[in-house]
C-alpha positions as CSV (number, residue, x, y, z in Angstrom):
1,M,-24.0,-10.8,-68.1
2,T,-20.6,-9.7,-66.8
3,I,-20.1,-8.3,-63.3
4,F,-18.4,-5.2,-64.7
5,Q,-20.7,-3.6,-67.2
6,E,-21.3,-0.6,-69.4
7,S,-23.6,2.0,-67.9
8,K,-25.7,5.1,-68.6
9,I,-23.0,7.6,-67.7
10,A,-23.5,11.3,-67.2
11,I,-20.6,13.8,-67.6
12,P,-20.9,17.6,-67.1
13,K,-21.1,19.5,-70.4
14,Q,-18.7,22.3,-69.5
15,N,-16.5,23.7,-66.8
16,L,-15.1,20.3,-65.7
17,E,-12.2,22.0,-63.9
18,S,-14.8,23.2,-61.3
19,W,-16.9,20.1,-61.3
20,A,-14.0,17.7,-60.7
21,V,-12.8,17.5,-57.0
22,I,-10.7,14.9,-55.4
23,A,-12.1,11.9,-53.4
24,C,-13.7,12.8,-50.1
25,D,-11.4,10.6,-48.1
26,Q,-8.2,12.5,-49.1
27,Y,-6.5,15.4,-47.2
28,T,-8.3,14.4,-44.1
29,S,-5.9,16.4,-41.9
30,S,-6.0,19.5,-44.2
31,L,-8.9,21.8,-43.8
32,E,-6.8,24.3,-45.7
33,Y,-7.0,22.1,-48.8
34,W,-10.7,21.8,-48.6
35,D,-11.1,25.5,-47.9
36,E,-9.3,26.2,-51.1
37,V,-11.6,23.7,-52.9
38,K,-14.6,25.6,-51.5
39,Q,-13.3,28.9,-52.7
40,L,-12.6,27.5,-56.2
41,T,-16.1,26.1,-56.5
42,E,-18.1,28.8,-54.8
43,G,-21.1,29.8,-56.9
44,K,-20.3,27.2,-59.5
45,P,-21.9,23.7,-60.1
46,S,-19.4,21.2,-58.7
47,Y,-19.3,17.8,-57.1
48,Y,-17.8,19.6,-54.0
49,H,-21.4,20.5,-53.2
50,C,-22.4,16.8,-53.3
51,I,-19.9,15.2,-51.0
52,Y,-18.9,15.2,-47.3
53,P,-15.1,15.5,-47.1
54,E,-13.8,13.4,-44.2
55,A,-11.6,16.4,-43.2
56,Y,-14.8,18.0,-41.9
57,L,-15.5,15.0,-39.7
58,V,-12.0,15.0,-38.3
59,A,-12.3,18.7,-37.5
60,H,-15.9,18.1,-36.1
61,Q,-17.2,20.5,-38.8
62,D,-20.7,19.6,-39.8
63,R,-22.1,19.6,-43.3
64,D,-25.9,19.5,-43.9
65,I,-26.7,16.2,-45.5
66,L,-30.1,17.5,-46.6
67,D,-28.3,20.3,-48.5
68,L,-26.2,17.7,-50.3
69,E,-29.2,15.8,-51.3
70,K,-31.0,18.9,-52.5
71,V,-28.0,19.9,-54.6
72,M,-27.8,16.5,-56.2
73,E,-31.5,16.5,-56.9
74,S,-31.3,19.9,-58.6
75,Y,-28.3,18.8,-60.6
76,R,-30.1,15.6,-61.6
77,H,-33.0,17.6,-63.2
78,S,-30.8,20.3,-64.7
79,D,-29.3,20.6,-68.1
80,Y,-25.7,20.3,-66.8
81,F,-25.0,16.8,-68.0
82,R,-24.5,15.0,-71.3
83,L,-25.7,11.4,-71.2
84,Y,-23.9,8.4,-72.7
85,P,-26.1,5.3,-72.6
86,D,-24.6,1.8,-72.8
87,S,-21.1,3.2,-72.5
88,Y,-17.7,2.9,-70.8
89,I,-15.3,5.8,-70.4
90,Y,-11.6,5.1,-71.1
91,V,-9.5,7.3,-68.8
92,I,-5.9,8.4,-69.2
93,R,-4.7,10.2,-66.0
94,T,-1.3,12.0,-66.1
95,L,-0.1,11.9,-62.5
96,S,2.1,14.3,-60.6
97,N,5.2,12.4,-61.7
98,Q,4.1,12.8,-65.3
99,K,3.5,9.0,-65.7
100,K,0.2,7.9,-67.1
101,R,-2.4,5.6,-65.5
102,V,-5.2,4.1,-67.5
103,G,-8.6,2.7,-66.5
104,I,-12.2,2.1,-67.7
105,V,-15.2,3.6,-66.0
106,G,-18.3,1.3,-65.9
107,Q,-20.6,-0.1,-63.3
108,I,-20.6,-3.2,-61.1
109,D,-23.4,-5.3,-59.8
110,L,-23.5,-4.9,-56.0
111,E,-25.0,-8.4,-55.7
112,A,-21.5,-9.7,-56.5
113,Y,-19.7,-7.5,-53.9
114,D,-19.2,-8.0,-50.1
115,Y,-16.9,-6.0,-47.9
116,H,-17.0,-8.4,-44.9
117,E,-13.9,-10.5,-44.0
118,G,-13.9,-14.1,-45.3
119,T,-16.4,-13.5,-48.1
120,K,-16.2,-15.6,-51.2
121,E,-18.0,-13.1,-53.4
122,K,-16.4,-12.2,-56.7
123,I,-15.7,-8.6,-55.7
124,R,-14.0,-8.2,-52.3
125,A,-12.5,-5.4,-50.3
126,S,-8.7,-5.4,-50.1
127,E,-8.5,-3.6,-46.7
128,K,-10.3,-4.0,-43.5
129,T,-13.5,-1.9,-43.5
130,V,-14.1,0.3,-40.4
131,E,-17.8,-0.2,-40.0
132,E,-18.2,3.0,-38.0
133,R,-17.4,4.9,-41.2
134,I,-20.3,3.5,-43.1
135,P,-23.5,4.9,-41.5
136,L,-22.9,8.6,-42.6
137,R,-22.0,7.6,-46.1
138,K,-25.0,5.2,-46.2
139,Q,-27.3,8.1,-45.1
140,I,-26.0,10.2,-48.0
141,R,-26.2,7.4,-50.5
142,K,-29.7,6.1,-49.8
143,D,-31.4,9.4,-50.8
144,A,-28.8,10.6,-53.3
145,A,-29.9,11.4,-56.8
146,L,-26.3,11.0,-58.2
147,D,-23.8,8.1,-58.0
148,V,-20.7,10.3,-57.3
149,S,-17.9,7.7,-57.4
150,H,-14.2,7.7,-56.5
151,I,-13.9,3.9,-56.4
152,I,-11.0,2.1,-58.1
153,M,-11.4,-1.7,-58.7
154,Y,-8.5,-3.9,-59.7
155,C,-8.4,-6.8,-62.1
156,Q,-5.5,-9.3,-62.2
157,D,-4.6,-9.2,-65.8
158,E,-0.9,-10.2,-65.9
159,K,-0.7,-10.3,-69.7
160,R,-2.3,-6.8,-69.9
161,E,-4.8,-7.8,-72.5
162,L,-8.1,-6.4,-71.0
163,I,-7.7,-2.7,-70.6
164,E,-4.4,-2.0,-72.4
165,S,-5.7,-3.6,-75.7
166,V,-8.2,-0.9,-76.3
167,N,-7.3,1.1,-79.4
168,V,-7.7,4.6,-78.1
169,S,-7.1,6.1,-81.6
170,N,-10.5,4.7,-82.5
171,L,-12.3,6.5,-79.6
172,E,-13.9,9.9,-79.4
173,K,-12.3,12.2,-76.8
174,I,-15.0,13.7,-74.6
175,Y,-12.9,15.6,-72.0
176,D,-9.4,16.8,-71.6
177,F,-8.4,19.2,-68.8
178,D,-6.1,19.9,-65.9
179,L,-7.4,18.8,-62.4
180,M,-7.5,21.5,-59.7
181,L,-4.8,21.9,-57.0
182,D,-2.0,20.1,-58.7
183,G,-4.1,17.0,-59.5
184,G,-2.4,16.4,-62.8
185,H,-4.2,16.1,-66.2
186,I,-7.0,13.8,-67.3
187,E,-8.5,12.7,-70.6
188,G,-11.7,10.7,-71.2
189,F,-12.7,8.8,-74.3
190,L,-16.1,7.3,-75.2
191,L,-15.8,3.5,-75.4
192,I,-18.6,2.4,-77.6
193,G,-19.2,0.6,-80.9
194,E,-16.7,-2.0,-82.2
195,E,-14.0,-1.2,-79.6
196,K,-16.6,-1.7,-76.8
197,E,-17.7,-5.1,-78.3
198,K,-14.1,-6.2,-78.5
199,F,-13.6,-5.1,-74.9
200,N,-16.7,-6.9,-73.7
201,K,-15.5,-10.2,-75.3
202,R,-12.2,-9.9,-73.5
203,L,-14.1,-9.0,-70.3
204,E,-16.2,-12.1,-70.6
205,E,-13.1,-14.2,-71.1
206,Y,-11.3,-12.6,-68.2
207,E,-14.3,-13.2,-65.8
208,R,-14.5,-16.8,-67.0
209,R,-10.8,-17.3,-66.4
210,H,-10.8,-15.7,-63.0
211,D,-14.3,-16.9,-62.0
212,F,-13.5,-17.5,-58.4
213,F,-12.2,-14.0,-57.6
214,P,-11.9,-11.6,-60.5
215,Y,-11.9,-8.2,-58.7
216,A,-10.7,-6.5,-55.6
217,I,-11.5,-2.9,-54.5
218,G,-8.3,-0.9,-54.2
219,D,-9.7,2.6,-53.3
220,G,-13.0,3.8,-52.0
221,N,-14.1,0.7,-50.2
222,H,-16.0,2.5,-47.5
223,S,-18.0,4.4,-50.1
224,L,-18.7,1.2,-51.9
225,A,-19.7,-0.5,-48.7
226,A,-22.1,2.3,-48.0
227,A,-23.6,1.9,-51.5
228,K,-24.1,-1.8,-50.8
229,E,-25.8,-1.1,-47.5
230,A,-28.0,1.5,-49.2
231,Y,-29.0,-1.1,-51.8
232,L,-29.8,-3.6,-49.1
233,Y,-32.0,-0.9,-47.5
234,E,-33.9,-0.3,-50.7
235,K,-33.4,-2.9,-53.4
236,S,-34.2,-0.7,-56.4
237,E,-32.7,-1.6,-59.7
238,L,-30.8,1.7,-60.0
239,K,-29.2,1.3,-56.6
240,R,-28.1,-2.2,-57.4
241,Y,-25.2,-0.9,-59.4
242,A,-22.3,1.4,-58.6
243,L,-19.8,3.2,-60.8
244,V,-16.2,2.2,-60.5
245,E,-13.0,2.7,-62.5
246,L,-11.4,-0.6,-63.5
247,E,-7.6,-0.6,-63.4
248,N,-5.1,-3.4,-63.9
249,L,-3.1,-4.5,-60.8
250,Y,-0.3,-5.4,-63.2
251,D,0.0,-2.0,-64.8
252,P,3.6,-0.9,-63.8
253,I,2.2,2.5,-62.6
254,Q,0.4,0.8,-59.7
255,V,2.4,1.3,-56.6
256,F,1.6,-0.2,-53.2
257,D,3.8,1.7,-50.8
258,P,4.2,-0.1,-47.4
259,I,3.0,1.7,-44.3
260,H,5.5,1.0,-41.5
261,R,4.7,0.6,-37.8
262,I,6.0,2.2,-34.7
263,I,5.1,0.9,-31.2
264,K,5.6,3.2,-28.3
265,G,5.7,2.7,-24.6
266,V,7.2,-0.8,-24.6
267,D,9.8,-2.7,-22.8
268,V,12.2,-3.2,-25.8
269,D,13.7,-6.5,-24.5
270,I,10.3,-8.1,-23.9
271,F,9.1,-6.9,-27.3
272,L,12.1,-8.3,-29.1
273,K,11.6,-11.6,-27.3
274,E,7.9,-11.8,-28.2
275,I,8.3,-10.9,-31.9
276,E,10.8,-13.8,-32.3
277,K,7.7,-16.1,-32.1
278,C,6.8,-14.9,-35.6
279,K,10.0,-16.3,-37.0
280,G,9.9,-18.4,-40.1
281,D,11.4,-18.6,-43.6
282,K,9.1,-16.4,-45.7
283,E,9.1,-12.6,-46.0
284,T,11.7,-10.4,-44.2
285,I,11.1,-7.4,-42.1
286,Q,13.5,-5.0,-40.3
287,I,13.1,-4.2,-36.6
288,L,14.7,-1.0,-35.4
289,T,15.4,0.2,-31.9
290,K,17.3,3.3,-30.8
291,D,20.7,1.6,-31.0
292,N,20.2,-1.5,-33.3
293,M,18.6,-3.0,-36.3
294,Y,17.5,-6.6,-36.6
295,T,16.3,-8.6,-39.5
296,L,13.5,-11.2,-39.0
297,S,12.1,-13.7,-41.5
298,L,8.4,-14.4,-40.9
299,S,6.4,-17.5,-41.1
300,S,3.6,-16.0,-43.2
301,G,4.4,-15.9,-46.9
302,G,2.8,-13.1,-48.8
303,G,1.3,-11.6,-45.6
304,A,3.9,-9.8,-43.6
305,V,1.6,-6.9,-42.8
306,V,-1.1,-9.4,-41.9
307,Q,1.1,-11.3,-39.5
308,I,2.7,-8.2,-38.0
309,Q,-0.5,-6.4,-37.4
310,A,-2.0,-9.4,-35.7
311,F,1.1,-9.7,-33.5
312,L,1.0,-6.0,-32.6
313,D,-2.7,-6.0,-31.7
314,E,-2.1,-9.0,-29.4
315,Y,1.0,-7.6,-27.9
316,V,-0.7,-4.3,-27.0
317,K,-3.6,-6.3,-25.3
318,Q,-1.1,-8.2,-23.2
319,Y,1.7,-5.7,-22.5
320,G,0.3,-2.3,-23.4
321,G,1.8,0.2,-25.8
322,E,0.6,2.4,-28.6
323,I,0.8,1.6,-32.3
324,E,1.4,4.4,-34.9
325,Y,1.5,4.2,-38.6
326,I,4.2,6.0,-40.7
327,H,4.9,6.1,-44.4
328,D,8.5,7.5,-44.4
329,V,11.5,5.4,-43.1
330,K,13.4,8.6,-42.4
331,E,10.7,9.9,-40.2
332,L,10.4,6.6,-38.5
333,K,14.2,6.8,-37.6
334,E,13.8,10.3,-36.3
335,V,11.1,9.1,-33.9
336,L,13.5,6.4,-32.7
337,D,16.2,8.9,-32.2
338,R,14.2,11.3,-30.0
339,E,12.0,8.9,-28.0
340,E,12.5,6.2,-25.5
341,R,10.8,2.8,-25.1
342,V,9.9,2.7,-28.8
343,V,10.4,0.1,-31.6
344,G,10.1,0.6,-35.4
345,I,9.1,-2.1,-37.9
346,I,9.9,-1.6,-41.6
347,L,7.6,-3.6,-43.8
348,P,8.4,-4.8,-47.3
349,A,6.5,-3.5,-50.4
350,L,3.4,-5.4,-51.3
351,S,3.8,-8.0,-54.0
352,H,1.5,-7.5,-57.0
353,E,1.6,-11.3,-57.5
354,A,0.6,-12.0,-53.9
355,F,-2.1,-9.3,-53.7
356,F,-5.2,-11.3,-54.7
357,E,-3.8,-14.4,-53.0
358,T,-3.4,-12.6,-49.7
359,V,-6.9,-11.2,-49.8
360,D,-8.3,-14.6,-50.6
361,E,-6.2,-16.4,-47.9
362,Y,-6.6,-13.8,-45.1
363,G,-9.9,-12.2,-45.9
364,V,-8.6,-8.6,-46.2
365,Y,-5.4,-6.8,-45.6
366,P,-5.5,-5.1,-42.1
367,R,-6.0,-1.4,-41.6
368,K,-3.2,0.8,-42.9
369,A,-1.6,-2.0,-44.8
370,F,-0.5,0.0,-47.8
371,S,-0.8,3.4,-49.6
372,I,-1.6,3.6,-53.3
373,G,0.4,6.6,-54.4
374,Q,0.2,10.2,-53.3
375,A,-3.0,11.9,-52.2
376,K,-3.0,14.3,-55.2
377,D,-3.0,11.3,-57.6
378,K,-6.2,9.8,-56.2
379,R,-9.4,9.7,-58.2
380,Y,-11.4,12.8,-58.9
381,Y,-15.2,12.9,-59.3
382,I,-16.0,13.3,-63.0
383,E,-18.4,10.6,-64.2
384,T,-21.7,10.0,-62.5
385,R,-24.9,8.1,-63.0
386,F,-28.5,8.9,-62.0
387,L,-29.9,7.0,-59.0
388,K,-33.4,8.4,-59.4
C-alpha cells in the first residue's frame, strides 16, 4: 500500500463557484476580503460556512465552532455531493499570471506524517510549525464531518514522470469554473481506470525510489498537524487519512520566493561585526544599511535562511532588536531610507534541488522562510471526504 492513495472523494454537484473558497490561512490581514466572501456565499451552501478564517483570529472576531460542526454535519447528510469511490482528481489550475499548475488530489496515511522537527517519517513539514496554532484547528477537526482540505504536498520528481505523465485526454472532466475574487480558473478530471492503474504503478516506483523521504508538505501544514493530533485523539479509520493535493516540486510553475529580514533597533557596527561570524564559502546574502551594501558568503550550503534566522534569534537575545519579515526588496530599501538603527538582509531564492535536502538536514525551514506564490493563487476548497 502506498502512502499517497486514492480516496472516496466528494465534490459538490452544482454551484461550485459558491462552494469553493480560498484556504483559511490566506488574507489574514484583510477582513474586507473575507467580508466579501461572506456576502458572496450568504444563503448558499459553501465551504465558507465550514472553516475558521485566520483573519477573524487576528481581528479577535469569534466564530462559533459548534455552528461549523453543525453545518458540516448537515452537508454530510445532504444530497449536495457526488461521490467518487477509489478515485483521484487530476487538477489543472490557471493562475493569476495565466500559467497552469497541475496536481492530483488523493489521501495520505497520517501514520506516515510527523510535523515535529527532526522526524524521520516519510512525510514531513517543510516549515517550522507554530504549535499555538494547532489547538483551535484540532478542536474543529476532531468533531468535523468533512475533511475540508487546502493542503499541498510535494514530491521530488525531477524527471517529471509521476504526475505529468497522466494522459488527461483519457479522463472525464468533472468540473470547470472560475474561482471567486480573482482566484483564476480550475478544472478537475476523474482519474480512474487504466490511467489510475498506470499512475499507481509509477507511484509505487516513486515511493520505492525515494523510500527514505518521499514527501514534504508545502502548504497547509498547520491544518495537517491538527488532523494528525485529532487522529491521535481518536484513532478511527476515517480520521487516519487526510486529503492533500500532490504537486511536483520540479514543476517550473513552483516558485519559492524568499522572505527577507529587517532587524530594527540595533547598533549597526556591532551587528556587522557579529554577522561576520557566519562567513564561509557557500550561499551568498546581501546586507544593507542606510548607506552601504555588503555581500557575505555563508558557511551553510543550502540553508541560508536557516543559518540567518538562527543568527538573528541569538543576536536579539544577546543585544536586543526586533526582527521583521518583508517580501519586497524595494519596500525593504524604503524602510532603510526612513529609519535609523536598522539593517536589511536580502536572502537568495530557495533552490528546488536543495529543498528536500535542507528539510532532511535541518529538520524544517524556520518560520517565514519562503512564500509559495501570491495569496490569490493558493488552494481553494473543492474536494472533500467524509469523516463520519
